[in-house]
MARKOL-175149 format. One line per 5 residues: for each residue x, y, z of N, C-alpha, C, O. Coordinates in steps of 0.02 Angstrom, whole numbers. Layout:
<rs>
X:Y:Z:X:Y:Z:X:Y:Z:X:Y:Z; ... .
</rs>
This chain:
<rs>
7681:4752:2650:7727:4781:2690:7700:4715:2772:7733:4681:2811; 7638:4725:2763:7616:4685:2834:7608:4615:2809:7604:4566:2846; 7608:4614:2742:7608:4518:2707:7688:4517:2744:7704:4469:2780; 7737:4577:2729:7794:4542:2704:7810:4527:2797:7832:4472:2816; 7799:4569:2833:7824:4557:2913:7787:4496:2939:7812:4465:2985 .
7716:4472:2908:7706:4408:2910:7731:4350:2912:7732:4303:2952; 7752:4363:2854:7799:4300:2805:7865:4286:2841:7901:4249:2808; 7889:4306:2897:7909:4303:2956:7927:4290:3001:7982:4275:3025; 7854:4296:3027:7827:4259:3098:7800:4193:3069:7787:4166:3015; 7799:4179:3145:7766:4092:3144:7669:4104:3134:7635:4119:3182 .
7642:4095:3072:7580:4143:3099:7541:4120:3159:7491:4149:3179; 7567:4069:3185:7532:4088:3248:7522:4144:3320:7495:4143:3375; 7562:4191:3278:7598:4233:3338:7551:4313:3283:7541:4369:3305; 7533:4285:3208:7483:4348:3197:7423:4360:3238:7382:4323:3264; 7431:4444:3234:7369:4476:3256:7299:4456:3219:7244:4466:3245 .
7306:4437:3179:7231:4441:3164:7210:4362:3132:7259:4328:3116; 7155:4337:3124:7148:4258:3097:7181:4235:3038:7196:4275:2994; 7192:4182:3035:7249:4174:2980:7182:4125:2957:7153:4081:2990; 7166:4155:2873:7137:4139:2816:7165:4056:2788:7212:4052:2748; 7132:3997:2814:7138:3936:2771:7064:3908:2725:7007:3891:2742 .
7098:3913:2666:7048:3898:2617:7041:3807:2588:7090:3790:2555; 6989:3753:2596:6977:3695:2588:6941:3695:2526:6891:3732:2525; 6955:3660:2469:6900:3683:2418:6881:3587:2413:6913:3538:2432; 6829:3593:2385:6812:3504:2328:6748:3497:2321:6710:3546:2324; 6723:3419:2307:6655:3431:2278:6607:3423:2342:6549:3443:2340 .
6636:3387:2407:6597:3379:2452:6493:3351:2451:6444:3367:2485; 6504:3305:2392:6435:3257:2395:6443:3214:2449:6493:3184:2468; 6371:3213:2476:6357:3169:2528:6395:3193:2554:6448:3161:2548; 6399:3230:2578:6450:3236:2652:6454:3199:2694:6404:3196:2730; 6526:3144:2716:6523:3112:2765:6587:3146:2807:6619:3199:2802 .
6588:3083:2853:6639:3073:2889:6732:3117:2854:6761:3166:2877; 6748:3081:2807:6790:3120:2781:6823:3180:2750:6883:3186:2737; 6755:3241:2737:6761:3271:2726:6754:3297:2804:6808:3319:2825; 6722:3300:2833:6704:3318:2926:6777:3292:2963:6791:3316:3017; 6807:3258:2942:6897:3263:2949:6937:3303:2947:6970:3338:2986 .
6926:3285:2849:6976:3386:2824:6961:3428:2853:7005:3464:2877; 6891:3444:2866:6889:3518:2867:6890:3526:2955:6897:3576:2989; 6884:3476:2969:6901:3519:3067:6995:3501:3055:7023:3538:3096; 7038:3470:3026:7115:3492:3028:7126:3545:2994:7161:3586:3023; 7103:3563:2926:7113:3650:2924:7087:3690:2952:7106:3748:2940 .
7030:3680:3003:7008:3722:3077:7069:3732:3110:7086:3787:3132; 7110:3673:3117:7162:3679:3160:7212:3691:3162:7246:3697:3213; 7230:3698:3101:7307:3715:3064:7362:3761:3116:7424:3764:3118; 7308:3795:3154:7327:3880:3193:7276:3877:3239:7220:3853:3238; 7325:3922:3301:7277:3945:3341:7190:3960:3341:7141:3942:3373 .
7203:4005:3284:7150:4061:3236:7141:4078:3198:7154:4136:3180; 7110:4024:3159:7087:4004:3094:7004:4019:3063:6948:3998:3079; 7031:4067:3010:6958:4061:2981:6949:4037:2913:6974:4052:2859; 6904:3994:2935:6919:3926:2878:6856:3934:2820:6796:3930:2836; 6882:3948:2747:6828:3959:2709:6839:3881:2681:6889:3844:2681 .
6775:3873:2659:6754:3810:2609:6754:3806:2535:6704:3842:2526; 6771:3790:2479:6743:3800:2407:6722:3734:2391:6739:3679:2412; 6665:3759:2334:6626:3696:2347:6605:3719:2253:6573:3765:2227; 6646:3653:2227:6664:3633:2132:6603:3645:2128:6572:3629:2178; 6549:3684:2054:6504:3711:2005:6485:3608:2003:6521:3561:2021 .
6434:3610:1981:6407:3549:1949:6430:3542:1880:6441:3486:1857; 6439:3606:1842:6470:3591:1771:6555:3559:1765:6585:3530:1720; 6571:3577:1827:6669:3551:1839:6665:3503:1865:6714:3466:1871; 6612:3491:1886:6606:3421:1923:6592:3370:1882:6632:3323:1891; 6533:3354:1819:6507:3333:1815:6559:3327:1734:6547:3275:1703 .
6603:3367:1707:6645:3393:1671:6727:3345:1655:6751:3321:1603; 6756:3347:1744:6796:3315:1732:6791:3295:1806:6846:3310:1830; 6751:3269:1855:6773:3197:1876:6705:3141:1883:6709:3083:1902; 6660:3168:1866:6570:3135:1864:6518:3149:1896:6524:3180:1948; 6474:3136:1881:6390:3159:1910:6392:3128:1975:6414:3071:1984 .
6366:3166:2023:6353:3201:2081:6299:3179:2091:6264:3176:2041; 6260:3150:2176:6193:3150:2176:6180:3220:2206:6138:3238:2165; 6186:3274:2249:6174:3323:2275:6190:3364:2209:6222:3345:2160; 6155:3432:2222:6175:3487:2183:6224:3548:2214:6235:3551:2275; 6244:3582:2180:6294:3634:2204:6274:3663:2275:6306:3678:2325 .
6214:3664:2260:6165:3720:2301:6138:3696:2386:6136:3734:2435; 6114:3604:2383:6140:3591:2405:6177:3564:2455:6161:3557:2514; 6251:3545:2416:6298:3556:2438:6335:3601:2454:6378:3576:2490; 6347:3682:2445:6392:3730:2494:6324:3712:2547:6347:3682:2595; 6247:3721:2555:6222:3744:2601:6184:3665:2659:6133:3660:2694 .
6258:3603:2640:6258:3584:2699:6356:3578:2717:6385:3540:2756; 6375:3615:2688:6427:3672:2750:6402:3686:2761:6377:3656:2808; 6367:3753:2743:6341:3826:2788:6337:3780:2890:6361:3799:2943; 6303:3731:2874:6291:3696:2941:6341:3646:2975:6332:3597:3011; 6383:3668:2956:6455:3620:2997:6482:3687:3042:6479:3747:3029 .
6504:3660:3086:6545:3695:3141:6617:3734:3144:6637:3785:3174; 6660:3665:3078:6716:3687:3066:6734:3756:3016:6789:3783:3012; 6667:3776:2978:6669:3803:2917:6645:3884:2957:6608:3883:3006; 6669:3945:2930:6683:3978:2927:6625:4035:2873:6585:4081:2883; 6658:3990:2801:6646:4033:2736:6612:3990:2675:6648:3943:2655 .
6561:3997:2647:6560:3968:2600:6585:4003:2512:6560:4055:2490; 6624:3973:2483:6645:4010:2413:6588:3964:2349:6603:3909:2328; 6537:3993:2331:6487:3939:2279:6489:3960:2219:6450:4007:2223; 6506:3960:2170:6536:3880:2153:6630:3921:2148:6656:3976:2137; 6645:3868:2160:6735:3899:2163:6785:3886:2109:6754:3853:2068 .
6853:3896:2085:6869:3886:2029:6909:3807:2020:6951:3811:2065; 6918:3747:1991:6912:3686:1973:6998:3707:2012:7022:3689:2065; 7030:3756:1954:7081:3760:1961:7119:3820:2003:7146:3857:1961; 7130:3837:2057:7157:3885:2103:7202:3957:2042:7234:3944:1991; 7197:3988:2054:7237:4047:2031:7271:4076:2068:7254:4064:2126 .
7347:4136:2062:7355:4193:2100:7292:4259:2092:7262:4285:2138; 7287:4270:2039:7204:4282:2043:7166:4316:2113:7160:4367:2147; 7142:4229:2106:7081:4207:2172:7098:4214:2233:7064:4243:2276; 7143:4190:2239:7186:4179:2304:7216:4268:2323:7224:4281:2383; 7226:4300:2292:7225:4369:2304:7151:4397:2328:7138:4432:2377 .
7097:4367:2268:7046:4422:2274:7023:4401:2361:7007:4450:2395; 7021:4341:2393:7002:4317:2424:7044:4326:2496:7020:4316:2552; 7131:4355:2477:7152:4354:2563:7160:4262:2593:7150:4239:2649; 7177:4232:2540:7198:4172:2564:7270:4178:2580:7312:4203:2543; 7280:4150:2643:7348:4146:2655:7362:4069:2690:7382:4071:2749 .
7357:4025:2669:7354:3937:2667:7297:3895:2627:7239:3913:2637; 7307:3855:2595:7261:3810:2555:7281:3740:2570:7330:3709:2549; 7219:3716:2625:7226:3645:2636:7203:3569:2621:7155:3541:2647; 7242:3546:2579:7211:3469:2539:7263:3447:2568:7310:3470:2600; 7236:3371:2541:7269:3304:2553:7377:3312:2496:7389:3348:2448 .
7409:3280:2521:7456:3301:2475:7482:3260:2419:7536:3250:2393; 7425:3244:2411:7440:3182:2349:7413:3243:2293:7366:3282:2292; 7489:3223:2230:7465:3259:2186:7405:3279:2152:7389:3224:2129; 7362:3317:2134:7292:3304:2099:7281:3337:2047:7291:3397:2049; 7268:3318:2011:7256:3330:1916:7176:3368:1910:7124:3362:1943 .
7194:3406:1856:7148:3433:1850:7089:3386:1826:7034:3394:1852; 7097:3339:1780:7043:3276:1744:7055:3223:1793:7113:3203:1798; 7005:3196:1833:6995:3146:1854:7009:3076:1844:6959:3060:1812; 7043:3025:1849:7064:2967:1802:7043:2911:1848:7054:2909:1909; 7005:2856:1801:7010:2801:1822:7055:2761:1878:7114:2779:1870 .
7048:2711:1935:7108:2666:1961:7126:2668:1916:7166:2709:1894; 7089:2599:1873:7121:2563:1818:7183:2601:1789:7241:2584:1796; 7151:2670:1746:7193:2683:1717:7245:2714:1738:7302:2701:1717; 7228:2767:1792:7333:2750:1865:7379:2702:1857:7439:2692:1844; 7331:2678:1869:7372:2598:1869:7418:2563:1810:7470:2532:1800 .
7372:2585:1786:7413:2569:1730:7476:2604:1689:7525:2579:1662; 7452:2680:1697:7497:2736:1712:7574:2717:1734:7626:2707:1702; 7561:2717:1787:7607:2695:1847:7646:2637:1820:7708:2638:1823; 7606:2577:1787:7650:2546:1783:7695:2527:1704:7730:2479:1684; 7675:2585:1678:7730:2606:1622:7751:2652:1621:7790:2656:1574 .
7749:2692:1646:7803:2728:1690:7882:2694:1722:7942:2707:1721; 7848:2658:1739:7900:2612:1794:7947:2589:1740:8002:2610:1724; 7910:2542:1718:7935:2506:1640:7989:2549:1633:8044:2531:1653; 7976:2640:1589:8017:2655:1542:8070:2719:1611:8103:2770:1599; 8058:2692:1660:8083:2746:1727:8074:2819:1724:8124:2854:1722 .
8031:2838:1724:7982:2934:1716:7952:2931:1765:7922:2896:1805; 7976:3000:1745:7939:3024:1832:7856:3043:1796:7845:3041:1736; 7806:3060:1851:7751:3057:1849:7770:3147:1796:7819:3183:1789; 7687:3146:1767:7683:3203:1741:7658:3282:1774:7600:3301:1785; 7703:3308:1783:7683:3395:1816:7632:3427:1805:7626:3482:1779 .
7560:3364:1842:7511:3401:1827:7455:3417:1892:7394:3423:1896; 7534:3424:1958:7454:3424:2008:7464:3520:2008:7513:3557:2007; 7387:3534:2011:7358:3597:2007:7367:3624:2092:7340:3678:2106; 7397:3596:2136:7425:3623:2226:7497:3648:2201:7529:3694:2228; 7522:3605:2137:7596:3596:2108:7638:3690:2164:7681:3699:2207 .
7589:3736:2120:7613:3810:2122:7615:3855:2193:7655:3895:2217; 7534:3821:2219:7537:3831:2297:7607:3800:2332:7649:3832:2364; 7608:3740:2319:7659:3702:2388:7731:3740:2361:7774:3740:2404; 7744:3763:2316:7825:3792:2309:7840:3869:2337:7890:3899:2357; 7766:3883:2327:7754:3955:2349:7743:3961:2425:7743:4020:2444 .
7731:3906:2485:7747:3889:2544:7671:3901:2569:7653:3904:2628; 7628:3908:2512:7551:3946:2545:7500:3856:2540:7439:3857:2535; 7530:3806:2542:7499:3723:2567:7518:3698:2620:7575:3690:2642; 7436:3680:2656:7456:3651:2710:7421:3579:2705:7361:3581:2691; 7457:3495:2717:7426:3476:2696:7379:3442:2738:7401:3448:2795 .
7329:3412:2739:7303:3356:2775:7284:3281:2763:7292:3257:2707; 7262:3248:2812:7279:3163:2793:7210:3140:2776:7165:3157:2813; 7200:3110:2733:7141:3059:2734:7100:3016:2740:7118:2961:2720; 7026:3020:2770:7044:2948:2786:7027:2891:2766:6972:2885:2739; 7059:2849:2774:7056:2769:2734:6979:2745:2740:6943:2735:2789 .
6970:2740:2676:6887:2662:2656:6834:2728:2669:6775:2709:2676; 6843:2790:2673:6800:2837:2668:6787:2879:2634:6821:2930:2640; 6748:2879:2599:6743:2910:2527:6676:2927:2503:6633:2894:2532; 6648:2974:2452:6582:2952:2415:6560:2900:2371:6514:2860:2369; 6614:2917:2334:6625:2825:2304:6609:2753:2335:6587:2704:2305 .
6630:2761:2422:6619:2716:2440:6548:2713:2464:6514:2663:2476; 6543:2733:2466:6444:2772:2497:6401:2753:2447:6353:2722:2470; 6401:2761:2376:6373:2734:2326:6382:2665:2327:6331:2633:2339; 6439:2631:2318:6489:2569:2305:6424:2501:2373:6403:2443:2363; 6416:2543:2425:6414:2509:2470:6298:2509:2457:6258:2466:2475 .
6287:2564:2425:6222:2572:2408:6201:2505:2340:6155:2465:2337; 6241:2514:2308:6242:2471:2241:6245:2415:2265:6207:2371:2247; 6296:2405:2316:6289:2322:2319:6233:2281:2358:6229:2220:2356; 6188:2328:2397:6100:2322:2420:6054:2341:2392:5999:2357:2416; 6079:2344:2319:6020:2413:2279:5963:2364:2253:5918:2393:2222 .
5957:2291:2261:5872:2292:2269:5854:2296:2335:5800:2267:2341; 5870:2314:2381:5880:2320:2452:5814:2375:2461:5756:2378:2481; 5883:2429:2422:5840:2497:2431:5784:2492:2413:5738:2513:2448; 5768:2445:2321:5741:2474:2303:5674:2453:2345:5634:2496:2364; 5666:2402:2354:5613:2359:2399:5580:2402:2455:5521:2413:2468 .
5650:2425:2490:5620:2465:2551:5585:2522:2502:5532:2541:2528; 5602:2566:2422:5559:2626:2422:5481:2607:2409:5430:2632:2433; 5488:2565:2373:5450:2534:2343:5394:2527:2406:5342:2559:2398; 5400:2496:2453:5351:2497:2528:5331:2561:2533:5273:2579:2529; 5369:2591:2541:5348:2672:2564:5332:2702:2503:5356:2758:2496 .
5301:2682:2460:5275:2733:2409:5287:2753:2341:5254:2766:2291; 5369:2749:2366:5388:2760:2303:5364:2723:2234:5340:2667:2226; 5382:2779:2183:5366:2739:2118:5433:2742:2074:5483:2777:2074; 5398:2670:2026:5451:2638:1982:5487:2683:1959:5548:2691:1962; 5420:2733:1922:5482:2794:1881:5502:2867:1918:5524:2919:1893 .
5490:2857:1967:5535:2907:2027:5598:2865:2037:5646:2900:2052; 5607:2819:2033:5681:2774:2054:5718:2784:1972:5777:2798:1962; 5657:2771:1914:5710:2765:1846:5719:2687:1842:5757:2644:1819; 5671:2695:1871:5661:2586:1835:5601:2585:1773:5567:2633:1753; 5600:2504:1749:5553:2501:1734:5508:2452:1781:5533:2413:1821 .
5438:2461:1770:5399:2432:1796:5402:2351:1795:5391:2321:1847; 5416:2317:1738:5423:2245:1773:5520:2205:1802:5540:2147:1810; 5558:2282:1809:5624:2268:1839:5585:2294:1936:5601:2259:1984; 5551:2341:1942:5527:2332:2005:5476:2274:2025:5469:2252:2082; 5447:2258:1978:5387:2185:2021:5416:2135:2026:5401:2096:2071 .
5494:2113:1958:5540:2069:2003:5571:2071:2057:5580:2022:2093; 5591:2129:2070:5630:2137:2122:5560:2137:2213:5577:2120:2270; 5484:2163:2191:5458:2173:2233:5436:2073:2252:5418:2058:2309; 5443:2014:2194:5400:1962:2225:5468:1913:2224:5459:1852:2228; 5555:1948:2218:5584:1897:2255:5605:1905:2314:5628:1864:2353 .
5593:1999:2324:5592:2005:2402:5556:1972:2459:5587:1961:2511; 5492:1956:2453:5438:1931:2459:5444:1879:2460:5433:1859:2518; 5460:1829:2420:5478:1758:2422:5519:1765:2477:5507:1752:2536; 5573:1787:2450:5633:1796:2536:5621:1765:2595:5638:1716:2628; 5570:1835:2597:5525:1851:2690:5487:1796:2687:5498:1769:2741 .
5447:1758:2655:5396:1691:2627:5443:1650:2691:5432:1630:2748; 5512:1653:2635:5566:1573:2661:5579:1596:2729:5573:1559:2778; 5597:1662:2733:5614:1669:2810:5553:1647:2879:5558:1618:2932; 5502:1677:2845:5467:1649:2902:5448:1593:2907:5436:1570:2963; 5442:1553:2846:5445:1471:2866:5501:1422:2889:5501:1360:2895 .
5544:1465:2897:5597:1450:2941:5605:1463:3003:5633:1422:3040; 5582:1519:3024:5556:1520:3085:5520:1491:3096:5541:1463:3146; 5457:1464:3082:5395:1442:3115:5453:1393:3109:5490:1398:3159; 5477:1339:3059:5505:1277:3092:5536:1271:3142:5532:1223:3180; 5601:1357:3155:5638:1321:3198:5569:1323:3284:5581:1303:3341 .
5537:1338:3272:5509:1348:3331:5472:1282:3332:5499:1245:3373; 5414:1250:3298:5422:1194:3316:5460:1151:3327:5437:1106:3363; 5505:1145:3313:5561:1089:3314:5608:1107:3373:5636:1056:3393; 5628:1172:3414:5629:1171:3454:5624:1188:3500:5655:1223:3540; 5552:1146:3496:5504:1148:3605:5528:1114:3620:5562:1074:3588 .
5513:1120:3713:5528:1093:3738:5486:1058:3792:5489:1040:3851; 5441:1058:3738:5367:1004:3733:5365:960:3727:5382:958:3668; 5352:883:3747:5355:823:3736:5318:815:3665:5289:870:3661; 5303:784:3614:5287:804:3577:5215:748:3551:5237:693:3534; 5139:754:3546:5104:762:3549:5053:769:3490:5058:756:3430 .
4970:813:3552:4936:821:3496:4933:920:3495:4887:952:3468; 4981:947:3525:5004:1026:3517:5076:1024:3463:5107:1072:3439; 5087:946:3454:5141:959:3390:5107:945:3327:5115:973:3273; 5073:903:3341:5014:897:3272:4987:940:3254:4974:952:3195; 4965:986:3318:4920:1071:3287:4957:1125:3255:4937:1175:3225 .
5048:1090:3274:5066:1170:3240:5102:1150:3183:5116:1191:3140; 5121:1076:3177:5145:1066:3115:5066:1087:3090:5075:1147:3077; 4999:1074:3077:4943:1069:3035:4961:1135:3042:4988:1154:2989; 4958:1179:3083:4949:1249:3070:5018:1297:3026:5011:1346:2990; 5060:1274:3039:5117:1296:2974:5102:1246:2909:5105:1281:2859 .
5093:1205:2899:5063:1192:2834:5007:1228:2779:5005:1238:2719; 4954:1245:2853:4937:1273:2825:4928:1369:2807:4890:1399:2768; 4970:1388:2843:5009:1445:2823:5070:1458:2776:5090:1515:2763; 5104:1391:2748:5125:1402:2696:5085:1392:2634:5105:1421:2583; 5000:1333:2630:4992:1337:2550:4946:1433:2562:4942:1471:2513 .
4929:1447:2606:4921:1504:2611:4980:1558:2574:4965:1585:2521; 5034:1568:2599:5087:1575:2599:5097:1594:2469:5101:1630:2420; 5093:1503:2513:5104:1493:2405:5039:1525:2368:5042:1561:2318; 4979:1504:2403:4949:1519:2371:4926:1604:2342:4895:1628:2294; 4957:1626:2393:4966:1720:2382:5014:1726:2343:4990:1769:2306 .
5058:1718:2324:5127:1736:2284:5097:1687:2224:5102:1717:2170; 5073:1638:2218:5024:1619:2140:4977:1665:2130:4953:1658:2074; 4955:1705:2156:4905:1748:2115:4929:1831:2080:4913:1869:2034; 4987:1824:2150:5026:1907:2144:5073:1873:2060:5069:1905:2007; 5102:1825:2064:5132:1807:2001:5090:1796:1941:5105:1827:1890 .
5033:1751:1942:4984:1777:1864:4983:1847:1860:5022:1873:1820; 4950:1879:1890:4934:1953:1925:4990:2016:1865:4977:2065:1829; 5074:1963:1890:5124:2013:1859:5121:1985:1794:5119:2026:1747; 5119:1917:1778:5128:1904:1735:5075:1909:1663:5082:1889:1605; 5021:1947:1698:4985:1959:1646:4999:2041:1621:4996:2056:1561 .
5012:2089:1671:5013:2128:1686:5081:2132:1624:5082:2169:1574; 5128:2091:1642:5188:2088:1597:5146:2071:1492:5130:2102:1442; 5149:2024:1511:5083:2005:1450:5057:2073:1391:5078:2085:1334; 5009:2105:1430:4975:2166:1428:5018:2213:1364:4994:2232:1311; 5109:2226:1397:5131:2262:1371:5154:2256:1311:5191:2301:1290 .
5139:2201:1270:5154:2167:1206:5098:2156:1172:5064:2108:1189; 5079:2198:1118:5022:2207:1069:5017:2148:1030:4964:2122:1012; 5083:2126:1016:5083:2040:982:5062:2000:999:5028:1963:964; 5077:1991:1066:5065:1921:1106:4998:1925:1123:4965:1874:1132; 4965:1998:1130:4894:2003:1138:4874:1980:1098:4826:1943:1106 .
4898:1990:1042:4862:1938:984:4862:1864:981:4815:1831:958; 4881:1856:989:4934:1788:970:4885:1754:1031:4847:1709:1014; 4887:1779:1106:4830:1752:1150:4798:1741:1120:4791:1682:1102; 4748:1803:1090:4679:1801:1053:4638:1738:1023:4586:1706:1034; 4690:1739:982:4700:1696:923:4717:1620:945:4701:1580:901 .
4738:1599:985:4758:1538:1027:4707:1514:1058:4708:1457:1080; 4636:1568:1067:4591:1548:1124:4545:1535:1081:4504:1490:1091; 4546:1585:1005:4477:1558:967:4480:1507:929:4428:1487:902; 4551:1471:920:4557:1443:871:4543:1372:894:4559:1324:859; 4503:1362:970:4475:1273:987:4407:1307:959:4408:1311:898 .
4349:1332:990:4296:1363:973:4308:1372:899:4263:1334:881; 4330:1389:853:4298:1385:797:4305:1287:779:4256:1253:763; 4374:1263:788:4350:1222:749:4280:1170:790:4234:1139:763; 4291:1175:835:4240:1117:891:4187:1159:852:4158:1112:823; 4156:1213:832:4094:1257:787:4083:1201:729:4029:1172:725 .
4141:1186:681:4141:1160:615:4149:1111:643:4158:1075:594; 4157:1060:708:4170:977:703:4089:976:726:4054:930:704; 4055:1034:775:3986:1009:776:3958:1013:732:3921:963:728; 3947:1062:669:3910:1066:624:3918:994:556:3876:962:524; 3999:994:558:4014:909:513:3982:854:531:3968:806:495 .
3960:866:628:3927:803:658:3858:785:637:3837:732:614; 3820:858:654:3765:869:634:3711:855:569:3651:841:567; 3773:868:505:3764:854:443:3770:792:440:3739:766:393; 3811:741:487:3834:641:456:3759:611:502:3727:559:496; 3750:667:547:3696:633:568:3628:647:518:3585:606:501 .
3631:697:505:3538:696:475:3564:678:408:3526:669:361 .
</rs>
């Protein structure tokens, strides 16, 4: 009876907090998530915001791999000022029973149709093209469709260019820089799930880049000096030359060490190297013996 009376009144005039539900994966919580939650919290004057967090199993099966576990994602949300309550795990597809159980008045999400199984952008583009050719409407598989029809859906706006995928792409674009930084901080290749060879190749590459930048800086200092050329200039050039030699020797030593370590991982190569070193010695011994026989 009370719900029927409320249905005919502006929600802002209800004599209780309006229970708004917003769900998602919320992996690597970012600005887009924050703005979605803020919009949901500010839909009405008095809102009790419930955030639903998808389980690891559902997310991995229907959307893809996550960086954080469900427990981590849920605990992060509990520290957001807009959020009053967290449900974890939440159902991937909302049902009338779930809405009734948690006394949810409205569900907040962006207005775009949301399918149960997420598709790649290429697949979505291909399907749109096929529908356009055949002049057919998109399949009605929006998991929020029934809520929209029931008047229990409130649309929020997405933040363009900000998503968990965008953040991961940024990291991948600078993959070698992050690996090198992690190695310098004591993280092992095993911890990063990369091979010893890959880790050392990245390390050598970054060392060479840093060395090249340092040489460039030194050359700039020498050539852009306001002092007249003379003894000081010659000393600067000599100092730079010595520095270059030292850096080169250091790099060569590290590269030899790396190549030796790499070779040791291959037993056939070790055998080949051993035979290669032994053969000349045996040949020379035989030649020496033959020579001594002739001389005798």
